[in-house]
C-alpha positions in Angstrom: 36.3 -37.9 20.9 35.2 -40.0 23.9 34.2 -43.7 23.5 32.3 -46.3 25.6 33.6 -49.8 26.3 30.8 -52.3 26.1 30.9 -56.0 27.0 28.4 -58.1 25.1 28.0 -61.9 25.0 28.3 -64.0 21.8 26.8 -67.5 21.5 28.3 -70.6 19.8 26.9 -74.0 19.0 28.4 -76.9 20.8 27.6 -80.6 20.5 26.1 -81.7 23.9 28.3 -84.0 25.9 25.4 -85.2 28.1 21.9 -84.6 26.8 20.6 -84.7 30.4 22.2 -81.3 30.9 19.9 -79.8 28.3 16.8 -80.5 30.4 14.9 -78.1 32.6 16.7 -79.0 35.8 20.0 -77.6 34.4 18.7 -74.3 33.2 20.3 -74.6 29.7 20.7 -72.3 26.8 20.1 -74.6 23.8 19.1 -75.1 20.2 16.7 -77.6 18.8 15.2 -80.8 20.2 12.4 -80.1 22.6 12.1 -77.0 24.8 13.4 -77.2 28.4 10.6 -75.4 30.1 11.3 -73.2 33.1 7.9 -72.9 34.7 7.0 -76.5 34.8 3.5 -75.8 36.2 2.4 -73.7 33.4 3.4 -75.1 30.0 2.2 -73.6 26.7 -0.5 -75.8 25.0 -0.2 -76.9 21.4 -2.6 -74.2 20.3 -0.3 -71.5 21.8 2.4 -72.5 19.3 0.4 -72.7 16.0 1.6 -70.8 13.0 -1.0 -68.1 12.3 -0.6 -68.6 8.5 -0.7 -72.4 8.0 -2.0 -73.5 11.5 0.7 -76.1 11.8 2.5 -76.3 15.1 5.7 -74.4 15.2 9.0 -76.1 15.9 11.3 -75.1 18.8 14.3 -73.2 17.5 16.2 -72.1 20.6 16.1 -70.9 24.2 18.3 -68.6 26.1 18.7 -68.7 29.9 18.9 -64.9 30.8 18.3 -64.2 34.5 18.2 -60.6 35.6 19.7 -59.2 38.9 19.2 -55.9 40.7 21.9 -54.4 38.6 19.9 -55.1 35.5 16.4 -54.3 36.7 14.5 -52.9 39.7 12.3 -55.4 41.5 14.2 -58.2 39.8 13.2 -60.9 42.4 10.8 -62.5 39.9 13.6 -62.8 37.3 16.0 -65.0 39.3 15.4 -67.6 36.7 14.5 -66.3 33.3 14.3 -67.9 29.8 13.5 -66.6 26.4 12.1 -69.2 23.9 12.0 -68.8 20.1 9.8 -71.0 17.9 9.4 -71.0 14.1 7.2 -72.5 11.4 9.4 -74.8 9.4 7.6 -73.8 6.2 9.8 -71.0 4.9 6.9 -69.5 2.9 5.1 -68.7 6.2 8.1 -67.1 7.7 6.4 -67.0 11.1 8.2 -66.8 14.5 7.0 -66.7 18.1 9.0 -65.6 21.2 7.9 -66.5 24.7 9.4 -65.2 28.0 9.2 -67.2 31.2 10.6 -66.4 34.6 10.5 -67.5 38.3 11.7 -66.2 41.6 14.4 -68.0 43.5 11.8 -69.6 45.8 9.4 -71.5 43.6 7.4 -74.7 43.3 9.7 -76.5 40.8 13.3 -76.1 41.8 15.2 -75.8 45.1 16.6 -72.4 46.0 20.1 -73.8 45.4 19.3 -75.7 42.2 21.4 -73.3 40.0 24.4 -74.3 42.1 23.5 -77.9 42.9 23.3 -78.7 39.2 27.1 -78.9 39.0 27.3 -81.7 41.6 27.6 -85.3 40.4 24.9 -86.4 42.7 22.4 -83.7 41.7 18.9 -85.0 42.0 15.5 -83.2 42.1 13.5 -83.9 45.2 10.0 -85.5 44.8 8.3 -82.5 46.3 9.3 -80.5 43.3 8.7 -83.3 40.8 5.1 -83.8 42.0 4.1 -80.2 41.1 5.3 -80.4 37.5 3.0 -80.7 34.5 3.1 -83.6 32.2 4.8 -83.0 28.9 4.1 -84.3 25.4 6.8 -86.8 24.6 6.8 -85.7 20.9 6.7 -81.9 21.0 7.3 -81.0 24.7 4.1 -78.9 25.1 1.6 -79.4 28.0 -0.2 -82.8 28.1 -2.7 -84.7 30.2 -3.1 -88.1 28.5 -0.7 -90.9 29.0 0.1 -93.8 26.7 -2.4 -96.5 27.7 0.2 -99.2 27.0 3.3 -98.3 29.0 1.8 -95.5 31.2 5.3 -93.8 31.0 4.9 -91.2 28.3 2.2 -88.5 27.7 1.0 -86.8 24.6 -0.8 -83.5 23.8 -2.9 -85.0 21.0 -3.5 -88.3 19.1 -1.6 -87.0 16.1 1.6 -86.7 18.2 1.0 -90.0 19.8 0.9 -91.5 16.3 4.0 -89.6 15.2 5.9 -90.9 18.2 4.6 -94.4 17.6 6.0 -94.4 14.1 9.3 -93.0 15.4 9.7 -96.1 17.5 7.4 -96.0 20.5 5.7 -99.0 19.1 8.7 -101.1 20.0 9.7 -99.0 23.0 6.2 -99.4 24.5 6.7 -103.2 24.5 10.0 -102.9 26.2 8.6 -100.6 28.9 5.7 -102.9 29.5 8.1 -105.7 29.8 10.2 -103.8 32.3 7.2 -103.2 34.5 6.9 -107.0 34.9 10.6 -107.8 35.4 13.8 -106.6 37.0 14.7 -104.6 33.9 15.0 -100.9 34.8 13.8 -98.0 32.7 17.4 -96.8 32.4 18.3 -100.2 30.9 15.4 -99.9 28.5 16.4 -96.4 27.4 20.0 -97.6 26.8 18.8 -100.5 24.7 16.5 -98.5 22.5 16.8 -95.2 20.6 14.0 -93.6 18.6 14.3 -92.3 15.1 14.7 -88.5 14.8 11.7 -86.5 13.5 12.0 -83.7 11.0 9.8 -81.7 13.4 12.8 -81.2 15.6 15.9 -79.3 14.7 19.3 -80.8 15.6 20.1 -80.2 19.3 23.1 -78.1 20.4 24.1 -76.4 23.6 24.7 -72.7 23.4 28.0 -71.6 24.9 28.2 -67.9 25.7 31.5 -65.9 25.8 32.0 -62.2 26.5 33.3 -59.9 23.8 34.4 -56.3 24.3 33.5 -53.7 21.7 34.0 -49.9 21.7 31.1 -47.7 20.9 32.0 -44.2 19.8 29.7 -41.1 19.8 28.1 -39.8 16.5 30.4 -38.8 13.7 30.3 -35.4 12.0 26.8 -35.0 10.5 28.4 -34.0 7.2 29.6 -37.5 7.0 26.0 -38.7 6.7 26.6 -41.6 9.0 28.7 -43.4 6.4 31.8 -45.5 7.0 34.8 -43.5 7.9 37.3 -43.4 5.0 40.3 -45.4 6.1 42.1 -45.7 2.8 45.2 -44.1 4.3 45.5 -46.7 6.9 45.0 -49.8 4.8 48.6 -51.0 5.3 48.6 -50.7 9.1 47.5 -54.1 10.4 47.3 -52.8 14.0 45.0 -50.0 13.1 41.4 -50.3 14.4 38.8 -50.8 11.7 35.9 -48.4 12.2 32.5 -48.8 10.5 29.1 -47.2 11.0 26.0 -48.9 12.3 23.7 -47.1 9.8 20.8 -44.7 10.1 18.9 -46.6 12.8 21.6 -45.9 15.3 24.0 -42.9 15.1 26.8 -44.9 16.6 30.2 -46.1 15.3 31.6 -49.5 16.3 35.3 -49.9 16.5 36.6 -53.5 16.0 40.1 -54.6 16.9 40.0 -57.0 13.9 41.6 -55.5 10.9 40.4 -56.7 7.5 42.5 -55.8 4.6 40.3 -54.3 1.8 41.5 -56.6 -0.9 40.3 -59.6 1.2 36.9 -58.3 2.0 35.1 -59.5 -1.2 36.4 -63.1 -0.9 35.7 -63.2 2.9 32.1 -62.1 2.4 31.6 -64.6 -0.4 32.9 -67.4 1.7 30.7 -66.4 4.6 27.5 -66.2 2.5 28.3 -69.6 0.9 28.9 -71.2 4.3 25.5 -69.9 5.5 23.6 -71.0 2.5 23.2 -67.6 1.0 25.1 -68.3 -2.2 22.6 -66.4 -4.3 23.8 -63.2 -2.5 27.5 -63.7 -3.2 29.2 -60.4 -3.8 31.2 -60.3 -7.0 31.6 -56.6 -7.5 33.6 -54.1 -5.4 30.9 -51.5 -6.3 28.3 -53.6 -4.5 30.4 -53.8 -1.4 30.6 -50.0 -1.4 26.8 -49.7 -1.7 26.0 -52.3 0.9 27.9 -50.9 3.8 25.6 -52.4 6.4 26.4 -55.9 5.2 30.1 -55.0 5.1 29.8 -53.7 8.7 28.1 -57.0 9.7 30.9 -59.0 8.2 33.6 -56.9 10.0 31.8 -57.2 13.3 31.8 -61.0 13.3 35.3 -61.3 11.9 36.8 -62.4 15.3 34.5 -65.4 15.4 32.7 -66.4 12.1 30.9 -69.3 13.8 29.0 -67.2 16.3 25.2 -67.6 16.1 23.9 -65.2 18.7 24.8 -61.8 20.2 23.3 -60.7 23.5 23.2 -57.3 25.2 20.4 -55.4 27.0 22.6 -52.3 27.0 20.9 -49.4 25.1 24.3 -48.5 23.7 24.6 -51.8 21.9 24.7 -51.1 18.1 22.3 -53.8 16.7 23.8 -55.6 13.7 21.9 -55.8 10.4 22.6 -57.4 7.1 20.9 -54.9 4.9 20.0 -51.2 4.8 16.5 -52.2 4.0 13.7 -53.2 6.5 15.3 -51.9 9.7 12.8 -51.2 12.5 12.2 -47.8 14.0 11.2 -47.5 17.7 7.6 -47.1 16.4 7.8 -50.5 14.8 8.4 -52.3 18.1 5.0 -52.8 19.9 4.7 -52.3 23.7 4.5 -55.3 26.0 1.1 -56.9 25.7 1.1 -57.7 29.4 1.9 -54.4 31.1 2.1 -51.9 28.3 5.7 -51.0 28.9 8.1 -50.4 26.1 10.1 -53.3 24.7 13.9 -53.1 24.4 16.4 -55.1 22.3 17.8 -58.1 24.1 19.5 -60.4 21.6 19.8 -61.3 17.9 20.1 -64.6 16.1 22.6 -64.6 13.2 22.3 -66.4 9.9 25.2 -68.8 10.7 22.7 -70.7 12.8 21.1 -72.0 9.5 24.4 -73.7 8.6 24.5 -75.6 11.9 20.8 -76.6 11.7 21.4 -78.1 8.2 18.6 -76.0 6.7 20.9 -74.0 4.4 20.4 -76.4 1.5 20.8 -74.9 -2.0 19.1 -76.1 -5.2 22.0 -76.0 -7.6 19.8 -76.2 -10.6 18.2 -72.8 -9.8 21.1 -71.5 -7.6 18.6 -70.6 -4.9 18.1 -71.7 -1.3 15.2 -74.3 -0.9 12.1 -72.1 -0.4 10.6 -74.7 2.0 13.4 -74.1 4.5 13.5 -71.4 7.1 15.7 -68.5 6.0 16.7 -65.2 7.5 19.4 -62.6 7.6 18.9 -61.4 11.2 16.3 -62.2 13.9 16.3 -59.5 16.6 14.4 -60.2 19.8 12.8 -57.4 21.8 11.4 -58.0 25.4 9.6 -56.0 28.0 12.0 -53.4 29.5 10.5 -54.2 33.0 10.5 -58.0 32.4 7.0 -57.9 33.9 5.2 -60.8 35.5 2.0 -62.4 34.2 -0.3 -59.6 35.2 -3.1 -60.3 32.8 -3.3 -64.0 33.3 -1.5 -65.5 36.3 -2.4 -69.0 35.2 0.1 -68.6 32.3 3.8 -69.2 32.8 4.9 -67.2 29.8 4.5 -63.9 28.0 4.7 -63.3 24.3 7.5 -61.0 23.2 8.5 -59.5 19.8 10.8 -60.6 17.0 12.0 -58.6 14.0 13.1 -60.6 10.9 15.4 -59.0 8.4 16.4 -60.8 5.2 19.4 -60.3 3.0 18.9 -57.8 0.2 18.2 -59.8 -3.0 
């Protein structure tokens, strides 16, 4: 039986060494804080990021720098720089997410043609001709803004509410320092070093996303009489060098072969430890029979065994076997809507894993009830689907972003 070697990329959280490198000029992949917008001339407005259920503004969850080349896509010149943004409503009851795609050609109004190389230089600095064309950003949320603080004239806000929020976080004191610096030899850098604002619950903790390649082996479909179930490997349990083979499930007739052997007697405890670490303690598996029934979750656990702290898996390859945590609520091709801009099909691009909740600190458990706090965001898998052509802004060229699609799957309760 022939197999296909496939290289995917897995993402990890890393504390930022220099927060400046998580800003737009460095084309970061990051979690939390404020978004580092790519197209700095066309920034989403606050209303573009409202939850359709509660009308509150969504918080920035993460962004992924994912440029495409000729090998990935025909006519890829508009995707030299490309970023996917994910936002979420922090009210777990709403359970709403928004995905935006933004892209730019190599030659654009906001970055030099060598910016992606120059960013590694110690003396990297953006020229004024690029800075002058950039839109003002709200100091609180990072969305587009036009009004500056009347006091310091340094920071801008998208609305009075966010100006008041930022004032309470410390701009009241910061504003005085900045006004003072305008009338003295004190520099803005000195002012920034002397003052640090409080953190807002609106923002998730900020991390850099580090991507590393991982090789997996994709095998063709198994004997149909096997019903797509996990291959029986009881005879090989004692061979630590034997590859562990599991099925992906009914949505994809593929088998993934992992090099990471997990001895069956350890599986239950490993899954329990994982679910506890990610705040899913109410789903702990205490019964071998449950493990046998929930083969999708078991396959998920085996697939991440080489790196339990991974928070993201990326692959635009159609052969990539998408991970799920449950046999329930898996999408079919009909469930994924076509691109709202050009009408092309959307294809899978990456998925966010539940380990992210642990790093964000939103996996709190109410030990009286034994359940995760219902006001926190919660998910099993978030799979992101984007336009297969990564089209430009054909319907509205004044916008620097296109909405894409996200599928949320929860753990089986």
